[in-house]
SEPAMAR-32244 format. One line per 3 residues: for each residue x, y negated, z negated of C-alpha. Coordinates in Angstrom, 3 decimals. Example, Ala and Ser with C-alpha at 12.3 -4.5 7.8 and 13.67 -1.06 7.14 Angstrom:
2
12.300:4.500:-7.800; 13.670:1.060:-7.140
//
This chain:
271
102.260:-101.078:-137.789; 99.912:-102.710:-140.138; 96.917:-104.535:-137.932
95.384:-107.470:-139.259; 92.427:-107.529:-141.782; 89.037:-107.730:-139.470
85.871:-107.918:-140.597; 83.898:-104.597:-140.541; 80.507:-103.172:-138.964
78.953:-100.450:-140.476; 77.559:-98.274:-137.360; 78.837:-94.384:-136.455
81.908:-94.223:-134.321; 81.319:-92.732:-131.322; 83.692:-90.246:-130.098
86.004:-90.717:-126.794; 83.608:-87.735:-124.821; 80.300:-89.752:-125.149
78.676:-91.431:-122.420; 77.357:-93.654:-124.930; 80.663:-94.655:-126.154
79.538:-98.870:-125.302; 77.430:-100.593:-127.138; 73.186:-100.758:-125.917
73.911:-104.130:-123.819; 76.576:-102.464:-121.793; 74.707:-100.211:-119.102
76.145:-101.027:-115.765; 78.637:-98.676:-113.958; 81.834:-97.780:-114.635
83.694:-99.976:-112.037; 87.255:-97.633:-112.173; 87.335:-94.716:-113.826
90.089:-91.960:-114.544; 89.057:-88.397:-115.174; 90.878:-85.571:-116.472
94.191:-87.492:-115.590; 97.703:-85.433:-116.820; 101.074:-87.256:-116.210
104.355:-85.140:-116.866; 108.253:-86.420:-116.558; 109.996:-83.733:-116.651
109.061:-81.312:-119.714; 107.425:-83.976:-121.256; 103.809:-84.584:-120.990
103.045:-88.397:-121.185; 99.241:-88.828:-120.235; 97.273:-85.562:-121.000
93.636:-85.197:-120.123; 92.574:-88.909:-120.025; 89.183:-89.460:-119.571
87.916:-93.076:-119.711; 85.961:-95.421:-117.569; 85.610:-99.357:-117.170
82.631:-100.362:-117.052; 82.125:-103.820:-114.277; 81.475:-107.176:-116.101
83.698:-105.791:-119.131; 86.840:-106.336:-121.471; 88.024:-103.197:-121.929
91.096:-102.795:-124.847; 93.694:-99.568:-125.014; 95.797:-99.726:-128.249
97.946:-97.469:-129.467; 101.863:-97.025:-130.906; 105.018:-97.771:-128.807
105.210:-94.448:-126.712; 101.680:-93.411:-126.321; 101.433:-93.726:-122.605
99.142:-97.103:-122.426; 101.753:-98.889:-119.653; 102.002:-95.372:-117.685
98.231:-95.296:-117.531; 98.020:-98.747:-116.536; 100.536:-97.316:-113.175
98.401:-94.455:-112.763; 95.466:-96.910:-112.493; 97.381:-99.191:-110.406
99.043:-96.526:-107.911; 102.953:-96.980:-109.343; 102.672:-93.394:-110.830
100.737:-90.461:-109.356; 99.029:-88.262:-111.826; 99.830:-84.728:-111.790
96.655:-83.832:-112.306; 92.928:-85.750:-112.261; 91.715:-88.526:-110.285
91.274:-92.092:-110.121; 87.867:-93.640:-108.814; 87.340:-97.293:-107.814
83.684:-97.751:-107.594; 82.909:-94.888:-104.939; 85.827:-94.218:-103.521
88.555:-91.679:-104.751; 91.602:-93.650:-105.100; 94.832:-91.364:-106.410
96.710:-91.088:-103.593; 96.238:-95.178:-102.689; 99.701:-96.974:-102.887
99.537:-100.227:-105.271; 99.168:-102.430:-101.967; 96.274:-100.745:-101.121
94.733:-100.721:-104.586; 95.520:-104.408:-104.816; 93.520:-105.310:-101.654
90.298:-103.515:-103.355; 90.672:-105.415:-106.030; 93.199:-104.541:-108.634
95.670:-106.745:-110.140; 97.666:-106.619:-113.152; 100.650:-107.731:-115.132
103.666:-105.966:-117.042; 104.874:-106.638:-119.999; 108.182:-107.593:-118.751
107.806:-110.623:-116.559; 109.816:-111.426:-113.412; 109.064:-114.534:-111.417
111.026:-114.728:-108.273; 113.470:-117.426:-110.428; 114.464:-119.867:-107.343
110.917:-120.244:-105.580; 108.591:-122.870:-107.783; 106.073:-121.936:-109.540
103.585:-123.156:-106.942; 105.072:-120.401:-104.452; 105.365:-117.952:-106.902
101.577:-117.458:-107.209; 101.475:-117.997:-103.108; 103.003:-114.614:-103.382
99.947:-112.926:-104.954; 97.458:-115.158:-102.409; 99.548:-113.957:-99.572
98.823:-110.033:-100.197; 95.408:-110.417:-99.002; 95.293:-113.915:-97.037
97.133:-114.416:-94.171; 96.967:-118.473:-93.357; 99.681:-119.968:-95.241
97.463:-123.358:-95.990; 94.592:-121.143:-97.605; 97.185:-119.114:-99.495
98.488:-122.798:-101.031; 94.617:-123.771:-101.700; 94.105:-120.294:-103.907
97.533:-120.422:-105.449; 96.902:-123.950:-106.733; 93.817:-122.901:-108.165
95.127:-120.231:-109.937; 97.896:-122.659:-111.433; 94.865:-124.968:-112.281
93.311:-121.782:-113.870; 96.378:-121.193:-115.816; 97.103:-124.522:-116.682
100.284:-124.332:-114.627; 99.350:-127.011:-111.666; 101.072:-129.538:-113.433
104.407:-127.873:-113.190; 103.491:-126.512:-109.494; 106.910:-127.724:-108.007
109.078:-126.949:-110.610; 111.510:-123.887:-110.004; 110.078:-120.798:-112.541
113.556:-120.368:-114.180; 112.404:-123.850:-115.841; 109.603:-122.226:-117.612
109.056:-121.196:-121.236; 108.106:-117.710:-122.069; 104.680:-118.979:-122.606
104.645:-120.587:-119.444; 105.995:-117.596:-117.778; 102.965:-115.523:-118.648
100.991:-118.013:-117.166; 102.586:-117.867:-114.036; 102.300:-114.052:-113.922
98.493:-114.473:-114.622; 97.997:-116.414:-111.882; 99.897:-114.738:-109.945
97.697:-111.644:-110.059; 94.247:-114.300:-110.569; 95.643:-115.810:-106.657
95.294:-111.770:-104.713; 91.343:-112.545:-105.663; 90.679:-109.611:-108.282
87.967:-107.780:-109.453; 89.760:-105.370:-112.337; 92.282:-107.562:-114.108
94.878:-105.026:-115.953; 97.058:-107.236:-118.718; 99.914:-105.727:-120.189
100.502:-107.200:-123.669; 100.379:-110.703:-122.097; 99.855:-112.267:-125.504
103.084:-111.047:-126.900; 105.516:-113.794:-128.005; 102.709:-116.374:-127.734
102.098:-118.752:-131.281; 99.018:-119.220:-132.215; 97.418:-122.217:-130.174
99.268:-120.123:-127.034; 97.449:-116.914:-128.038; 93.750:-119.237:-128.198
94.399:-120.597:-125.242; 94.895:-117.264:-123.637; 91.858:-115.448:-125.401
89.650:-118.461:-124.097; 90.979:-117.990:-120.584; 90.506:-114.306:-120.653
86.974:-114.923:-121.855; 86.106:-117.543:-119.557; 87.331:-114.974:-116.756
84.914:-112.000:-117.974; 81.916:-114.947:-118.157; 82.543:-115.507:-114.547
82.324:-111.616:-114.363; 85.350:-110.358:-114.069; 86.678:-106.719:-115.266
89.554:-107.161:-117.643; 91.767:-104.406:-118.917; 94.104:-105.595:-121.976
96.967:-103.165:-123.663; 97.880:-105.417:-126.660; 99.573:-105.091:-129.796
97.563:-108.238:-131.063; 94.394:-107.181:-133.103; 93.316:-110.719:-133.422
92.918:-111.160:-129.845; 91.208:-107.322:-129.729; 89.212:-107.948:-131.799
88.126:-111.254:-130.392; 87.972:-110.171:-126.377; 87.149:-106.518:-125.945
83.600:-105.009:-125.877; 85.347:-101.533:-125.974; 88.401:-100.190:-128.005
90.295:-97.096:-126.656; 93.328:-95.991:-128.831; 96.056:-92.955:-127.303
98.192:-91.444:-129.240; 100.907:-89.125:-128.163; 99.145:-89.193:-124.646
95.943:-88.434:-125.912; 92.833:-90.242:-126.064; 91.832:-90.313:-129.280
89.006:-92.920:-130.105; 86.463:-94.978:-127.977; 83.893:-97.450:-129.554
83.596:-101.075:-130.450; 87.272:-102.572:-131.630; 85.176:-102.870:-135.315
84.778:-99.157:-135.620; 87.578:-97.972:-133.499; 89.706:-99.607:-136.402
88.423:-97.782:-138.930; 88.655:-94.517:-137.709; 91.279:-91.961:-139.895
92.414:-91.359:-136.561; 93.910:-94.363:-135.439; 94.407:-95.610:-138.922
96.797:-92.409:-139.406; 98.330:-92.575:-135.842; 98.535:-96.460:-135.336
97.532:-98.966:-137.765; 98.864:-97.608:-141.376; 97.327:-96.902:-144.389
96.434:-100.644:-145.652; 94.004:-100.989:-143.315; 91.765:-98.294:-144.548
91.659:-99.864:-148.123; 89.965:-102.717:-145.902; 86.035:-102.756:-147.539
82.981:-105.095:-146.051
//
């Protein structure tokens, strides 16, 4: 895969193990952290000794070739897969053994690559499913869901059945359902795939706006323009290993990243 040409900044790349991987301005503590995570399926090691911290209020990008372990890492963070070794912490709590429902109530929410709404429920009812995970009042859940639809530009379609939506609107609905859970950390798994340029810009503005309000966001994304526009820090997985971390502009010039993921053309880009 060849990345879109991007502007480059000349600063030393900081290795993944460094505690200073974020820029000097990003000094907040880690809100969620994986430490020494291994995940195996039979004889296949999908994640190998992955240590990665996500700072509160930041946008963190996670990239890598297909099969690198990105979605598996999301599954480990959100409780859909338990690591064979290693731990996951959320704030000061060890959540390695917590269920997805427990983590969601703590403030972790995620989207999935393949959008699967409740087809015959309305758009509003789909968003309410997210809200009802932590809100017992139907009226309050409806209010929260409607607010999430307003935020994602779907409130005018609130009474339509989900099966009538376009791909772009289905992705917005998935997003809205996550927002309705009122998360502290939002994990977005390729929410921009299949969107046109206008839709992508709208999604970038939505994500950037959430960060300005203090939400912590983790992006798995193949669209480099989106990553470079949003991410404060970028981590790269290849064959289940973390091979580089740092600012997007620097990571995308790392020789191992170019070799494993981006293709040779990016290595020839000059400032």
